[in-house]
Structures are given as structure tokens and as C-alpha cells.
C-alpha positions in Angstrom: -41.0 -66.6 6.8 -44.6 -65.9 7.7 -45.9 -69.2 6.2 -49.7 -69.5 6.1 -50.1 -66.0 7.7 -48.2 -64.1 4.9 -51.3 -62.7 3.0 -53.1 -61.9 6.2 -50.2 -60.1 7.9 -49.3 -58.1 4.8 -52.9 -56.9 4.2 -53.4 -56.0 7.9 -50.1 -54.1 8.0 -51.2 -52.3 4.9 -54.8 -51.4 6.0 -55.0 -51.2 9.8 -52.9 -48.0 10.2 -55.0 -46.0 7.8 -58.3 -47.4 9.1 -57.1 -46.5 12.6 -56.3 -42.9 11.7 -59.7 -42.5 9.9 -61.5 -43.7 13.1 -59.3 -41.5 15.4 -59.9 -38.4 13.3 -63.5 -39.0 12.3 -65.2 -41.5 14.7 -68.2 -39.3 15.3 -68.9 -38.9 11.5 -68.2 -42.5 10.8 -70.5 -43.6 13.6 -73.2 -41.3 12.5 -73.0 -42.7 9.0 -73.7 -46.2 10.1 -76.1 -47.2 7.3 -74.0 -45.5 4.7 -70.9 -47.4 6.0 -72.8 -50.7 5.8 -74.0 -50.0 2.3 -70.6 -48.8 1.1 -68.6 -51.6 2.7 -70.6 -54.8 3.1 -72.5 -54.8 -0.1 -69.5 -54.3 -2.4 -67.5 -56.8 -0.3 -70.2 -59.5 -0.9 -70.4 -58.7 -4.6 -66.6 -58.7 -5.1 -66.2 -61.9 -3.1 -68.8 -63.7 -5.2 -67.1 -62.4 -8.4 -63.7 -63.5 -7.1 -65.1 -66.9 -6.4 -66.0 -67.2 -10.1 -62.5 -66.0 -11.1 -60.9 -68.5 -8.7 -63.0 -71.4 -10.0 -62.1 -70.6 -13.5 -58.4 -70.4 -12.8 -58.0 -66.7 -13.3 -56.7 -66.2 -9.7 -54.5 -68.7 -8.0 -53.4 -68.5 -4.4 -50.2 -70.1 -3.1 -51.6 -72.5 -0.5 -48.4 -72.1 1.7 -49.2 -68.3 2.0 -52.9 -68.5 3.1 -54.7 -69.9 6.1 -56.8 -72.4 4.1 -60.1 -71.0 5.4 -62.6 -69.5 3.1 -66.2 -68.9 1.9 -67.4 -70.5 -1.3 -63.9 -71.2 -2.4 -62.6 -67.7 -1.7 -59.8 -67.5 0.9 -60.7 -65.6 4.0 -57.8 -63.3 3.4 -59.3 -62.3 0.0 -62.7 -61.5 1.6 -60.9 -59.5 4.2 -59.0 -57.7 1.5 -62.2 -56.6 -0.1 -63.7 -55.6 3.3 -60.7 -53.4 4.3 -60.3 -51.9 0.8 -64.0 -51.0 0.7 -63.8 -49.6 4.3 -60.8 -47.4 3.3 -62.7 -45.9 0.4 -66.2 -45.6 2.1 -64.7 -44.0 5.2 -62.7 -41.6 3.2 -65.8 -40.5 1.2 -67.9 -40.2 4.5 -65.2 -38.1 6.1 -64.7 -35.8 3.1 -68.4 -35.2 2.8 -68.7 -34.5 6.5 -65.9 -32.0 6.2 -67.6 -30.4 3.1 -70.8 -30.2 5.1 -69.1 -28.4 8.0 -67.3 -26.0 5.6 -70.5 -25.1 3.7 -72.3 -24.5 7.0 -69.9 -21.8 7.8 -69.8 -20.1 4.4 -72.2 -17.7 2.7 -73.2 -20.7 0.6 -74.2 -22.6 3.7 -77.6 -23.4 2.2 -76.1 -25.6 -0.5 -76.0 -29.3 0.4 -72.6 -30.9 0.8 -74.1 -34.3 1.4 -74.2 -35.4 -2.2 -71.6 -35.3 -5.1 -73.5 -32.4 -6.7 -71.8 -30.0 -4.2 -68.6 -30.8 -6.0 -69.9 -29.3 -9.3 -70.0 -25.8 -7.8 -67.1 -23.6 -8.8 -64.4 -23.2 -6.2 -63.7 -19.6 -5.2 -60.7 -18.3 -7.0 -60.8 -20.9 -9.7 -60.9 -20.1 -13.4 -64.6 -21.2 -13.5 -65.6 -19.0 -10.5 -64.5 -15.8 -12.4 -66.5 -16.6 -15.6 
């Protein structure tokens, strides 16, 4: 039905709505975290694409030629590189937005001095939890 555009269309229909919502809701935070975004998206995309190239060359992954565009980098279909890019963007953006929210929440709480910019803030007990009462 979609021919050579099948993989591309399915991954864009899957990822673009969520990426769009993330940017609508948190564009200021995402823009402010530019270097973090680059490190969290581009570096793993390059690594995963290189690893995928090894898997493809060794016959671990096989792509149906009638479902991809036929363009690629080092033997990796462009759709596969795009898949890694959008997946990493979904994850990195979610992490950036969650930490931005935690930072804002901690700034308005009595514990405002604690840093919500690193995962260590997640180790603090949550008010009302079993661990907070101990």
C-alpha cells in the first residue's frame, strides 16, 4: 500500500505527535537545554546507527527492500537512523521536561535548596510515603 515509504510513514505517525506535544508544552525548557538535548539525542543516535550497521552486515537485521526508500548511511537505511533519532529525542525530551518540572516544584517548596537537576533528587523521600515517615 505505501510501498517504499512504509517504514518512514509508520515511524513518523508513531513519533511526530508525541514530539510535537513535548515541544508545545515545554519548548522553553527544551530550547534552554540545547547541549543536553544534543548529547542525549545525537550521540546515542550515532552509536546505535553504527551498532545497527554491524548487525545488518552480519545478517541479524534484514529490511524488506520494498518497504524502505533505499537510502542510507554505511549500509543502515535512513529510516533506521531516523528511528534512533526520534526514539532518543522522545526519551531525552521527556527526561529534560521531567527535571525542569522537578526543578520548578522544588523551588516552590521548603526543600527549594535541594537540586532537582540531577537524578539524586529522586532519592529523597516523597512526602506522605512510607519512607518519609521513618
